[in-house]
N, C-alpha and C positions, 0 to 999 in steps of 0.2 A: 505494499503497499504505498503511498507516495507520502510525502511530509505535507503537500498540501488537501491532499483529499482526507487524512489523517486529523489534522489542524480543525477544516470542517468539519467530520461529522462531527464535535467535540461541541464546536459551535452552535451546530443544529438542534444535537442536541441539548442545549441548554434554551431553546427557545421553545417555552412553553405550550405555544399554538402549533409550531410545527409538529411536537409528539402528538399532541391532540387528533392533525389530521393523517396524520402515518409516511411523513416526506420521509420520504429515502434520496439522499447525497451520493448518487452514482458516480459520477465520474469529478474530480478540480483540477485541470492545471493551470499553469500560470494562462491569463484569463478566457479561460473558458471552464465552463461548468453546465454542469446534468441533475436534474431533480427530477425525480419521479414518486408521482401519488398515487395510491387506487381509487378510483372511482367510485366511492361506497353511494347506496342510496340517499342517505344524509348529506352528501356534499351535492346535491342536485337541485335545480330550482321545481318548481310545480310542471312546468312542462313534462320533467326528465334526463335535460340534456344538466351539462359541469355549470354551477351555478358563475356566474360573474366575479363575483370577490375569490370564489378560489385559481381561478383564472389570475387575477391581478395576483391576488398574493403568492403564485408559481412562478410568475413574472416578478415581484420586485425582490424574491429573495434570491430566480435566479442569477438577475444583476446584478445582483448586490454580491455575491458569491463570485463569478468572473469580473465586474470590479476590482472586487477587493485583495485579487490575485497581485496584483497590476500595485496597488496600492499600500503603504506603510503607517497604521494607526488601525483605531477603532474606525470606522468604515458603517456607513448612513445613507442611506437612499436619499437624492435630492430630489427628483423631481422623476416621474415617469408615465409615459402615456404610452396603453394599448388599445390595440384595435381585435376586436372580435369579428370573426371573419365567418363562423357557420358552428353548430351548435356541437359543444362538446359532448358525443357519444361514445359509449364502450367500458372498458376496462380497468383505463390506465389512463394518466396524461403525467407526456411526459415535457418538461422545459428543457431547453440548450440553449445557453445563454453568450454570448461572446463580448469580450472589448473591442472596440473598432478606435479608441483612439485615447491616450491618457497619457495625462501630466505629473506632476508631482502632491498634485491634493485632488485630484478629482478625475473619473475617468467616462466614460461613456460605452455604453453595452445596446444593445439588442438582441432579442431574446425571439425566440418561435417557440408557442406550445402545439402537443401536435395531441390526441386524444389516439389510443391504439384500441379496433375492436377489432377482433379476431385475425392477432398476427398482423391487421395493416397499419399504418399512421394516414391519419388523415390531420393537416395542418388546419387549426381552430384560432387559435391568435398570435397578434406579434407584439409585440411593444420594444422602444425605448426607453433610455430611464440615464440621466449620470449619476454616477456614486461619488461621494466624496469622502475625506475625512473629516473624523468629527472633531471641533476643537476638545481638548481638556478641561473637564472642569473638576473643580474638590471636589469629593462625596460620591462620588457616579463614576459603579463600575467599570 
Protein backbone atom coordinates (compact mmCIF):
# COMPACT_ATOMS: atom_id res chain seq x y z
CA UNK A 1 0.00 0.00 0.00
CA UNK A 2 1.39 3.41 -0.91
CA UNK A 3 2.18 6.05 1.69
CA UNK A 4 -0.48 8.32 0.15
CA UNK A 5 -3.16 5.61 0.21
CA UNK A 6 -2.39 4.57 3.79
CA UNK A 7 -2.54 8.17 5.04
CA UNK A 8 -5.68 8.88 2.98
CA UNK A 9 -7.48 5.88 4.44
CA UNK A 10 -6.65 7.08 7.97
CA UNK A 11 -8.09 10.51 7.10
CA UNK A 12 -11.25 8.99 5.60
CA UNK A 13 -11.69 6.77 8.67
CA UNK A 14 -11.52 9.91 10.86
CA UNK A 15 -14.58 11.35 9.05
CA UNK A 16 -17.74 10.14 10.83
CA UNK A 17 -19.95 10.99 7.84
CA UNK A 18 -17.76 8.97 5.46
CA UNK A 19 -17.91 6.00 7.83
CA UNK A 20 -21.70 6.35 8.04
CA UNK A 21 -22.00 6.20 4.24
CA UNK A 22 -19.53 3.31 3.88
CA UNK A 23 -17.11 5.16 1.60
CA UNK A 24 -13.89 3.42 0.54
CA UNK A 25 -10.73 5.14 -0.69
CA UNK A 26 -9.75 2.80 -3.53
CA UNK A 27 -6.64 4.58 -4.78
CA UNK A 28 -4.63 7.70 -4.00
CA UNK A 29 -1.50 8.90 -5.74
CA UNK A 30 -0.02 12.32 -6.49
CA UNK A 31 -2.80 14.35 -8.11
CA UNK A 32 -5.30 11.48 -8.31
CA UNK A 33 -7.95 9.88 -6.09
CA UNK A 34 -10.69 7.29 -6.44
CA UNK A 35 -13.52 6.78 -3.96
CA UNK A 36 -16.19 4.09 -4.05
CA UNK A 37 -19.57 3.94 -2.31
CA UNK A 38 -22.20 1.19 -2.33
CA UNK A 39 -25.46 2.69 -3.60
CA UNK A 40 -27.76 1.52 -0.81
CA UNK A 41 -31.50 2.13 -0.73
CA UNK A 42 -31.14 4.81 1.97
CA UNK A 43 -28.84 6.86 -0.30
CA UNK A 44 -31.44 7.16 -3.05
CA UNK A 45 -34.04 9.87 -3.56
CA UNK A 46 -37.76 9.40 -4.13
CA UNK A 47 -37.39 8.26 -7.77
CA UNK A 48 -34.90 5.53 -6.87
CA UNK A 49 -31.64 7.02 -8.06
CA UNK A 50 -28.65 8.38 -6.14
CA UNK A 51 -29.49 11.51 -4.16
CA UNK A 52 -27.71 14.61 -5.51
CA UNK A 53 -26.25 15.28 -2.07
CA UNK A 54 -24.54 11.88 -2.12
CA UNK A 55 -23.02 12.66 -5.52
CA UNK A 56 -21.87 16.09 -4.30
CA UNK A 57 -20.35 14.51 -1.18
CA UNK A 58 -18.39 12.03 -3.30
CA UNK A 59 -17.17 14.76 -5.63
CA UNK A 60 -16.15 16.99 -2.71
CA UNK A 61 -14.14 14.26 -1.00
CA UNK A 62 -12.52 12.95 -4.20
CA UNK A 63 -11.53 16.48 -5.27
CA UNK A 64 -10.08 17.20 -1.83
CA UNK A 65 -8.08 13.98 -1.71
CA UNK A 66 -6.66 14.55 -5.21
CA UNK A 67 -5.80 18.18 -4.47
CA UNK A 68 -4.48 17.35 -1.02
CA UNK A 69 -1.75 15.17 -2.49
CA UNK A 70 -0.40 18.26 -4.24
CA UNK A 71 -0.41 20.54 -1.17
CA UNK A 72 1.08 20.62 2.34
CA UNK A 73 -0.93 21.34 5.47
CA UNK A 74 -4.58 21.13 6.46
CA UNK A 75 -6.63 20.84 3.28
CA UNK A 76 -10.18 22.08 2.68
CA UNK A 77 -12.48 22.61 -0.28
CA UNK A 78 -12.58 26.29 -1.20
CA UNK A 79 -15.30 25.95 -3.84
CA UNK A 80 -16.96 23.30 -5.98
CA UNK A 81 -19.34 23.08 -8.94
CA UNK A 82 -21.15 19.93 -9.99
CA UNK A 83 -23.16 19.04 -13.08
CA UNK A 84 -25.66 16.19 -12.78
CA UNK A 85 -25.73 14.41 -16.14
CA UNK A 86 -28.09 11.44 -15.68
CA UNK A 87 -29.73 9.47 -12.88
CA UNK A 88 -27.32 7.44 -10.75
CA UNK A 89 -28.65 3.90 -10.95
CA UNK A 90 -26.93 0.66 -10.03
CA UNK A 91 -25.13 -0.92 -7.15
CA UNK A 92 -22.10 1.36 -6.71
CA UNK A 93 -20.86 4.91 -7.27
CA UNK A 94 -17.24 5.65 -8.13
CA UNK A 95 -15.67 9.13 -8.03
CA UNK A 96 -12.39 9.65 -9.88
CA UNK A 97 -10.64 12.98 -9.38
CA UNK A 98 -7.45 14.53 -10.67
CA UNK A 99 -5.58 17.75 -10.04
CA UNK A 100 -5.33 19.80 -13.22
CA UNK A 101 -3.24 22.61 -11.72
CA UNK A 102 -1.59 23.28 -8.39
CA UNK A 103 0.40 26.02 -6.69
CA UNK A 104 1.68 26.37 -3.12
CA UNK A 105 -1.67 27.16 -1.51
CA UNK A 106 -4.37 25.77 -3.80
CA UNK A 107 -5.10 23.17 -6.45
CA UNK A 108 -7.80 23.04 -9.11
CA UNK A 109 -9.24 19.57 -9.59
CA UNK A 110 -11.89 17.85 -11.66
CA UNK A 111 -13.92 14.74 -10.91
CA UNK A 112 -16.11 12.29 -12.81
CA UNK A 113 -18.66 10.18 -10.95
CA UNK A 114 -19.91 6.98 -12.52
CA UNK A 115 -22.66 4.61 -11.46
CA UNK A 116 -21.86 0.92 -11.86
CA UNK A 117 -24.78 -1.27 -12.87
CA UNK A 118 -24.12 -4.91 -13.78
CA UNK A 119 -20.43 -4.13 -14.28
CA UNK A 120 -21.17 -1.29 -16.72
CA UNK A 121 -20.08 2.24 -15.81
CA UNK A 122 -22.18 5.26 -16.80
CA UNK A 123 -21.10 8.85 -16.20
CA UNK A 124 -23.67 10.48 -13.90
CA UNK A 125 -21.96 13.68 -12.74
CA UNK A 126 -18.92 15.87 -13.37
CA UNK A 127 -17.45 18.34 -10.90
CA UNK A 128 -14.64 20.84 -10.58
CA UNK A 129 -13.32 22.47 -7.45
CA UNK A 130 -10.57 24.46 -5.84
CA UNK A 131 -8.78 22.84 -2.93
CA UNK A 132 -6.86 25.09 -0.52
CA UNK A 133 -4.48 24.96 2.40
CA UNK A 134 -6.44 26.11 5.45
CA UNK A 135 -4.78 28.62 7.77
CA UNK A 136 -3.65 27.22 11.11
CA UNK A 137 -5.91 28.30 13.96
CA UNK A 138 -5.05 27.81 17.61
CA UNK A 139 -7.19 25.22 19.32
CA UNK A 140 -8.29 23.35 16.18
CA UNK A 141 -7.23 19.79 15.37
